[in-house]
N, C-alpha and C positions, 0 to 999 in steps of 0.2 A: 567561281562568282562571275556574275554579268553587269557591267557598267552600266546605268541606265542611259538612253539615248540624249536626254537633256544635259546629263553630265561630260558624257564625250563629247557633245557637242561644244559646249562651254571650255571641254579643254582644248579640243583641236581649233576653235575659232582663238585662243589665247597665244597657240602656239603658231597658228598662221600670222597673227599680229607680229609677233616676233620674230617669224621668218621675213615678213615685208619688213621690218625696221631695218634688219641685217642686208637686205637688198636692196635698200635705197642707197646706203653707205657704201655700195659698188661704184667704180668709177665709170660716169657714163661713157657714151658712144658719141661720135661728132654729131652736132645739131643735124636732125632727120635722118640720123642712122640708127639703127635697132643697138643697143649697148648691152654689156654682159648681165646687168641688171633685168632685162626683162623676162626671160622665163623663169626665174626665181620668182618675180611680182605674179605672172601668170598662175605660176603653182600655188602661191601664196592665195592668190584670189580665187582660185578653185577650191582651195580647203575650206576657205573661209565662207564660201557660198553653201558648200556642202554641209561643213556644220550649223550654218543657219538653218538650212532644211531640217538637219536630226532635230534640233531644239523646236522646231515648229511641228514636226510631225508628232511629237510629245504632247504640244498643247491641244493640236488636233484630233488626237486619239481620244483625249477626256473628252471632247465634245461630240465625237462621233463611236457609239458603241455598237460595233460589229461584231456578230457571231462568227467566228472562224471554226473552221472544220479541223481536228486534229489529221495530220499527216506525217507519216513516217519521216523523220530527218533524213536529205540525201545530201547533207553538207560536206561529208568527207568525199563524195562522189563527186560533188563540183569542186570541191578542192584539188582532187585528185587530176581531174580533166583539164584545169586553167594551168596545173603544173605540167601534163602533158604538154598542152599546147605552148607553153614556153620554152620546152625542151625543143619540141618541133619545129621552133622558129628560130632558136640559136643554130640549128642543123640544118636548116632546109633555107634559112635567107642567104647563105651563099650562092647555093644551086640554083633556086628558082628564082630569088631576085624579090623585090619587096611586095609588088603587086600579087603574084603566085602564091607570096606567103602568108601576108598579113592577112587579106582579101578572105580565104577561108578560115584562117583562125578567128576573125573576128566574128565570121557568121557562125561559128560553132560555138563559142561564146555568147552571142545573144539567143541562139536556139536555146541553150543551156538556161541562162534567164529566163525563159519563157516566152520569148518574143515569136509571132509567127514566122513559119517558114520563109515565106513570101517577103513578110517586111525585112527579115534577117540579110535576107540575100540584098534587097535595094539598098538597105543601111551601109551593109558591108561593103558593097560596091563603091558605093557614093563617098564613105567613109575613107576607103582604100586610096581611090582615086584625089579624094582632096589633100589628103596627107602628103600624098606623093608629089603634086603641084606644088604644095606649100612649100614642102622640104626644097624642092628642087630647083624652082622657079623663083618663089619669093625670097626664101632662106639660102638659096644656092647653095644647098647642101646636099652633095648626090648620095643617091641611096643604091643599094646593089640593084641590076636591072635583070641579071638572071640570064636567060635566053635570048637570043636575037630578036626574037619577036618582039619582046617588050619595049625594047630599047628606045622606040620613037616616044614615050610615056616619059 
């Protein structure tokens, strides 16, 4: 049984609201510093935005009737590749470091989702370096560096 998108969106929005309400009750950090409630609130915001997109997509699809070509489902293959990427990341992260592990993994998932190779490479490199910068410099959380060549990032 498949749940309609607008129903799933409403359930996810309610869950995000409840999660945000619990996150607000966490003790705050010092003024001007990030407290422990920051990441739960970011997660709740992301889930809430995603649920709004799901609900809006339902109403938009009623307005636009496009004919879709039936294609064989590759969901099992996509799921297997994502699981393989997670296992690869677990074992390769301590050896290769964050940049050399997550960059190719992100590129592979983007290509799997149908993004053109050139765009997947650019997005993968930019996102990996942005995440590395955010964790290392802004949040001051060290990520695995891997080979000495990448220690400068």
